[in-house]
N, C-alpha and C positions, 0 to 999 in steps of 0.2 A: 623306931628302938624296938627289938626283937623282944616279945615277951615270954614265950615259953621255951623250953629246953630245946625242943626242935628249930624253932626259929634260930636260936643261938646257934646251932651246931650248924645249920644252913649257912647262915652268915658268915662263920669260921671257915666253913669250906671255900665259901665264893671268894673271901680274902685271900685265903691260901693260893687258890686257883691264878686269882687276878697277879699275887707276887711272883709265881712260878711263871706264869705267859707273859707278864708285861714287863717286871722290873730287869732294865738291863743291868748287865753284869757291872759290879763297881758303883752302884748308885749312890751308896751312901757317902755323904761328904761332897757330891757332885751337883751343883744347884739344878744343872738342866736335867740329869736323871732323876733327881729326887722330884721334879714338877712331873716328869713321866708317871712314876709311881702316884704322886697325888691324883693326877688325871686318871689312873686306873681304879684307886679306890674311890673316888667321887661319885658315881652312879650308884656303887654297892651301898654306899652309905646314905643313901635316898638324896643326893645332892645337899646335905647338910656339912657346911663347911667347917662347923666347929666340930663335928663328930669325925669328919674326915681328917681332919688334923691331929685331934686326939689318938686315933687310931693309927697315922702314919708316926706319930712320936713312940707309939708302943712298939710298933715294928721295929722301928729306925733304931731302938735302943735294946731290940734283943741281940744276944751274943751271936755270933755266927758258929755255927756246928761244923765240923769238918766230920763227915762220915767216916772217913777215912782213918781218924785219930783212934790210936789205939785206947785211950782213955775212955773217948766215947763209946767204942765198941764195946770194952770191958762193962762200961756202966748200964748197958742195955743188955748183956747176957751173952754178947759175941766174943769169942777168943778167950784165951786165956786169963786168969785173974792176976 
C-alpha cells in the first residue's frame, strides 16, 4: 500500500494507464472482459487479490463520462452555460 502522496499519485496513474491500454470496450458486465481487467490490475496491486478486487469494484462502479456530453463540457468550463 502506498504510504505517501507521491506513491499514491503514481499508483493512480498506473491504474489509469492500465485501464486505458488494457480494458476492452464494453468490459463492464462481460465476465470474460472483466477478467482481462482484473488481470491488468493484479500486478499493479502487488499481486494482492483483495486489493485488486477492491480497486476493480471501485473502477467498475464509476459512471461513464461521455466527453462529448454537453453537460459534462459545461461542468468543466467548456461550451456555453
